[in-house]
C-alpha positions in Angstrom: -107.7 86.6 -102.8 -108.9 84.6 -105.9 -111.8 84.9 -107.8 -112.1 82.4 -110.5 -109.1 84.2 -113.2 -107.2 82.4 -114.8 -103.4 81.4 -113.3 -102.1 80.1 -116.7 -103.3 81.0 -120.0 -105.6 77.8 -120.7 -107.0 74.9 -118.3 -105.3 71.6 -119.0 -106.7 68.4 -120.0 -107.1 66.7 -116.9 -108.0 62.7 -116.4 -108.8 60.5 -113.4 -107.6 57.1 -112.9 -110.4 55.4 -109.9 -112.8 57.8 -108.4 -115.8 56.7 -110.0 -118.9 55.6 -108.4 -118.4 53.9 -105.5 -115.1 55.6 -104.4 -115.0 57.9 -101.3 -112.2 60.4 -103.0 -113.6 60.5 -106.4 -116.5 63.6 -105.7 -113.3 66.3 -103.2 -110.3 65.6 -106.5 -113.0 66.7 -109.3 -114.7 69.3 -107.5 -111.0 70.7 -106.0 -109.8 70.5 -109.7 -113.0 72.0 -111.3 -113.2 74.7 -109.1 -111.5 77.0 -110.2 -113.1 76.2 -114.6 -109.3 78.5 -115.6 -107.3 75.6 -114.2 -107.9 71.9 -115.6 -111.0 70.5 -117.6 -111.7 66.6 -117.1 -111.7 65.4 -120.5 -111.2 61.6 -119.7 -111.2 58.7 -117.3 -110.4 55.5 -116.2 -113.0 55.6 -113.4 -113.4 51.6 -112.1 -112.6 48.6 -112.5 -115.2 47.3 -113.7 -115.8 49.0 -118.1 -119.3 49.4 -118.0 -120.0 51.0 -114.6 -117.2 53.4 -115.4 -118.6 54.0 -118.5 -122.0 54.6 -117.3 -120.3 57.4 -114.2 -118.1 59.4 -116.9 -121.0 59.7 -119.3 -123.5 61.2 -116.7 -120.6 63.9 -115.3 -120.1 65.2 -118.4 -117.6 63.1 -119.6 -117.6 61.9 -123.9 -118.7 58.0 -123.7 -115.3 57.4 -126.3 -113.0 58.4 -123.2 -114.5 56.7 -120.5 -112.6 53.7 -120.8 -111.7 50.6 -119.4 -108.3 50.6 -117.9 -105.8 53.3 -117.3 -103.4 51.9 -119.6 -105.6 51.8 -122.3 -106.4 55.5 -121.5 -102.8 56.8 -122.0 -102.3 55.0 -125.7 -105.2 56.1 -126.8 -105.2 59.7 -125.1 -101.2 59.8 -127.0 -102.5 59.2 -130.3 -105.3 62.8 -129.5 -103.9 66.0 -130.7 -105.8 67.2 -127.6 -104.8 64.6 -125.0 -104.8 64.1 -122.0 -101.6 66.6 -120.2 -101.9 65.5 -116.1 -104.1 62.4 -114.6 -105.3 62.3 -110.9 -104.7 58.9 -109.1 -107.4 58.1 -106.5 -107.0 54.4 -106.0 -106.2 52.0 -103.8 -102.2 52.4 -102.3 -100.9 48.9 -103.8 -101.4 50.7 -107.7 -100.1 54.2 -107.1 -96.4 52.9 -108.4 -97.6 51.2 -111.0 -99.7 54.1 -112.7 -97.9 56.6 -111.8 -95.1 54.6 -113.5 -96.6 54.2 -116.2 -98.1 57.8 -116.2 -95.0 59.2 -116.6 -93.7 57.2 -118.8 -96.3 58.9 -120.8 -95.3 62.0 -120.9 -97.7 63.0 -117.9 -97.8 65.2 -114.9 -99.3 63.4 -112.1 -101.2 64.0 -108.8 -101.8 61.5 -106.6 -103.4 60.2 -103.6 -101.9 59.8 -100.3 -100.1 57.3 -98.6 -97.8 58.0 -102.3 -96.4 54.3 -101.9 -95.2 51.5 -99.8 -91.4 52.7 -99.8 -88.8 55.6 -99.4 -87.1 53.8 -102.9 -90.4 53.0 -104.3 -90.3 57.0 -104.3 -86.9 58.0 -104.8 -87.1 56.1 -107.6 -90.3 57.8 -108.8 -89.5 60.9 -108.4 -85.8 60.8 -110.7 -88.3 59.0 -113.6 -90.4 63.1 -113.0 -87.5 65.3 -112.7 -86.0 62.9 -116.1 -89.6 63.7 -117.7 -89.5 66.7 -116.8 -92.6 66.4 -115.2 -95.1 67.6 -111.5 -96.3 64.6 -109.0 -98.0 66.8 -106.4 -100.1 64.7 -103.3 -103.8 65.8 -102.6 -103.3 66.5 -99.1 -106.4 67.7 -99.1 -106.4 69.5 -95.7 -103.2 71.3 -96.5 -105.4 73.8 -98.3 -106.3 75.3 -96.0 -105.1 79.5 -95.5 -105.0 80.1 -91.8 -102.0 77.0 -91.9 -100.2 79.8 -93.9 -101.0 81.8 -91.3 -99.8 79.8 -88.7 -96.5 79.0 -90.9 -96.3 83.2 -91.6 -96.6 84.2 -87.7 -93.6 81.2 -86.7 -91.7 82.9 -89.1 -91.9 85.8 -88.0 -90.8 84.7 -84.2 -94.6 85.7 -82.9 -94.9 82.3 -80.9 -90.8 82.6 -79.5 -88.9 79.0 -80.5 -91.5 75.7 -80.3 -90.9 73.6 -77.8 -93.8 71.2 -77.8 -95.9 70.0 -81.1 -99.6 68.3 -80.3 -101.1 66.6 -83.3 -104.2 64.6 -82.9 -106.3 62.8 -86.4 -109.1 60.8 -84.5 -112.8 59.7 -85.1 -114.7 56.8 -84.2 -116.3 55.5 -87.6 -114.6 52.5 -87.5 -115.2 51.6 -83.7 -116.9 48.9 -85.0 -116.0 46.1 -87.8 -119.1 46.8 -89.4 -117.1 48.9 -92.2 -114.6 46.3 -93.2 -117.5 43.5 -93.6 -119.7 45.7 -95.7 -118.0 48.7 -97.4 -116.0 48.5 -100.3 -113.9 51.1 -99.4 -112.9 50.6 -95.8 -112.0 46.9 -96.5 -109.0 47.4 -98.8 -107.8 49.4 -96.4 -107.4 46.8 -93.7 -105.4 44.9 -96.1 -101.7 45.2 -95.9 -101.2 43.7 -99.7 -103.1 46.7 -100.9 -103.1 49.4 -98.1 -99.2 48.6 -97.5 -97.6 48.6 -94.0 -100.2 50.5 -91.7 -104.1 52.0 -91.2 -104.4 54.6 -89.9 -100.9 56.2 -89.7 -101.0 56.1 -93.8 -104.5 57.0 -93.6 -105.0 59.1 -91.2 -101.3 60.9 -89.8 -99.9 61.8 -93.4 -102.1 64.8 -93.5 -101.6 66.0 -90.1 -97.4 65.2 -89.9 -97.9 66.8 -93.5 -99.1 69.7 -92.4 -97.5 70.3 -89.2 -94.3 70.3 -92.1 -96.4 73.2 -94.0 -96.5 75.1 -90.6 -93.1 74.6 -89.7 -90.7 74.0 -92.7 -87.4 73.9 -90.5 -88.5 71.6 -87.9 -87.7 68.1 -88.5 -87.5 65.0 -86.4 -84.5 63.8 -85.1 -85.9 60.3 -83.8 -89.5 59.0 -82.7 -91.0 55.9 -80.8 -94.1 54.4 -81.8 -96.6 52.4 -80.3 -99.8 51.1 -82.3 -102.7 48.8 -81.9 -105.5 46.8 -83.5 -108.3 47.0 -81.1 -110.4 45.1 -83.8 -108.0 41.9 -84.3 -109.0 41.3 -87.2 -107.1 44.1 -88.7 -103.9 42.9 -87.5 -101.1 43.7 -88.1 -102.3 46.7 -89.5 -103.5 49.4 -86.7 -106.6 51.3 -86.1 -104.6 53.4 -83.0 -101.2 54.7 -82.6 -99.1 57.4 -80.4 -96.0 58.6 -81.4 -93.5 60.2 -79.9 -91.7 63.2 -81.6 -88.2 64.2 -80.6 -87.7 67.6 -83.1 -83.6 68.7 -83.9 -84.2 72.4 -82.0 -85.1 69.8 -79.2 -89.0 70.4 -79.4 -91.0 67.1 -78.1 -93.8 65.9 -80.3 -96.9 64.4 -80.0 -99.6 62.9 -82.7 -102.5 60.5 -82.0 -104.5 59.0 -84.8 -107.2 56.9 -84.5 -110.5 55.3 -86.2 -112.1 54.2 -82.8 -111.8 57.1 -81.2 -115.9 55.9 -80.7 -118.5 58.9 -80.5 -115.8 61.6 -82.3 -116.3 63.4 -85.3 -113.9 65.1 -86.1 -110.5 64.6 -84.3 -108.4 66.7 -86.5 -106.3 69.1 -85.0 -102.7 71.1 -84.2 -101.4 72.4 -81.1 -97.9 74.1 -81.6 -96.1 75.9 -78.8 -93.8 78.7 -77.9 -91.7 80.3 -75.7 -93.7 83.5 -75.6 -96.8 81.7 -77.2 -99.1 78.7 -78.5 -101.2 79.0 -81.4 -104.1 75.6 -81.5 -106.2 75.3 -85.4 -109.5 72.9 -85.5 -110.8 71.3 -88.4 -113.6 71.5 -87.4 -113.6 75.5 -87.4 -110.7 75.6 -90.0 -112.0 79.4 -90.4 -110.5 80.3 -87.6 -107.2 80.8 -85.3 -106.7 80.0 -81.9 -103.8 82.5 -80.4 -102.8 81.9 -76.9 -99.8 84.6 -76.1 -98.7 84.4 -72.1 -100.0 86.7 -69.9 -102.8 88.4 -72.4 -106.4 88.1 -73.2 -106.6 84.8 -75.6 -107.0 86.0 -79.6 -109.6 84.1 -82.1 -108.1 85.2 -85.7 -110.1 85.2 -88.0 -110.2 84.0 -91.7 -110.0 86.6 -94.7 -109.3 89.4 -92.5 -106.9 92.9 -93.2 -105.2 91.7 -90.2 -103.5 88.1 -91.6 -101.1 87.8 -92.9 -100.6 88.3 -97.4 -99.6 84.8 -97.6 -102.4 84.0 -96.2 -104.7 86.4 -97.7 -103.5 84.8 -101.1 -105.6 81.5 -100.3 -108.7 83.3 -99.6 -112.4 82.6 -101.6 -115.7 84.1 -100.7 -114.7 86.5 -97.9 -115.3 87.5 -94.2 -118.4 85.5 -92.7 -118.3 83.1 -95.5 -117.6 79.7 -94.5 -114.9 78.1 -95.8 -113.8 74.4 -95.7 -112.7 71.4 -97.6 -113.7 72.2 -101.3 -112.6 75.2 -101.1 -109.1 73.5 -99.7 -108.6 70.6 -102.3 -109.6 73.6 -105.0 -106.5 75.5 -103.4 -103.5 72.7 -103.1 -105.8 71.9 -107.2 -104.6 75.5 -108.2 -101.6 75.5 -106.9 -101.1 71.7 -109.1 -102.4 73.2 -111.7 -99.3 76.7 -111.3 -96.6 74.6 -110.7 -97.4 71.9 -114.0 -97.6 75.1 -115.9 -94.8 76.1 -114.2 -92.3 72.7 -115.0 -93.6 72.9 -119.1 -92.4 76.9 -119.0 -89.3 75.8 -117.3 -89.8 78.4 -114.7 -88.0 77.5 -111.7 -88.8 81.0 -110.8 -92.4 80.3 -110.0 -91.6 77.2 -108.6 -89.0 77.7 -105.6 -92.0 79.9 -104.4 -94.7 77.5 -104.0 -96.1 76.1 -101.5 -98.2 73.3 -102.2 -98.1 68.8 -101.7 -94.8 67.9 -103.8 -93.3 65.1 -104.4 -91.1 66.1 -101.1 -93.9 66.1 -99.0 -95.3 62.9 -100.2 -91.7 61.4 -99.8 -91.6 62.6 -96.1 -94.7 61.0 -95.7 -93.6 57.4 -96.8 -90.6 57.9 -94.3 -93.1 58.9 -91.3 -95.1 55.6 -92.4 -91.7 53.7 -92.8 -89.9 54.3 -89.0 -93.7 54.4 -86.9 -94.0 50.7 -88.0 -90.3 50.5 -87.9 -90.5 51.7 -83.9 -93.7 49.5 -83.1 -92.8 46.4 -84.8 -89.5 46.2 -82.8 -91.4 46.7 -79.4 -92.4 50.4 -79.7 -88.3 51.6 -79.2 -87.3 55.0 -80.0 -85.8 55.1 -84.3 -83.7 56.9 -85.7 -85.5 59.2 -88.2 -83.2 59.7 -91.0 -81.1 56.2 -90.3 -83.1 53.9 -92.8 -83.4 57.0 -95.7 -80.0 57.9 -95.7 -78.8 53.7 -96.2 -81.2 53.6 -99.3 -79.4 57.0 -100.4 -75.8 55.2 -100.3 
């Protein structure tokens, strides 16, 4: 169980790029990083493309005025000249800026925590991965739902063979908040999400399904996709060529089949984030709307509901427990869990502690690479008429 005691020698000096007053995700980063005040300390930021607005915001959340910078380049230069300069940054900016900011941060010898999807192409991820390895730095990806500890319970049960051989993977991340085009017109955060120059080659595939895809890989690390077929639509025509709805069929190397439905036009849906894994003996199902419970259905037996923080759960799961049974946890604790693991990873990397890194389960740059590969293959399938594509074909050509 986590109780806020330090896991590393001292808090890491941390800064944000983006995440200011009008950003949708900045507060999630801060409550995640600062929930354990022994892991990170927010000391600087380039919070907004409007420097004065960014400075006003930064001082209002407790950052010294002279460390609220007009842009990330100035911040990296100024902080490098300080003895107490920043050590790690979080990138909470639109997708199209991630690559250049991440590269500049690594070149400035900073660790990086970045929003998803990481970049536009797997080539970009491989380049940054090589640079990070050269610099001895960590690049983490904020798949914010993946810190829900019941996902680790699913992983442990599958590893122990509790559900038998996996046959079906049923994934869904949908909501209805973009069922009309109102947000596209009036919300700054939504406008860029449907602009290919800023968002990249996808909308909901990158914005929503990459979360769920990573979570499935976290739960089933040995399950690899062999091929997939993606059919995507732009029900709000102004969003084309980007999709607001998509269906993906997956065939795994072990013979299992999978589906992913991702959508922002699921009218009336408040929370359609669900993972169901069907095995030869039993099934497991998790819903984001009730993240502290896991449904365990054994063929021929009464349905069981496993509840967070109970002693019958696996040690892997309960290691991330924070509040105790009967006290509700949710997304803020999930973010706190992954940020704590980012801190442990950065500290281990600084100490060249490869053993700790090898055992740590968190969304690293390889998880970011898998997310980009997922988007690339889905887009390739959909844009060629919803055809089957080999999941590894393009990636292997990139490596060769």
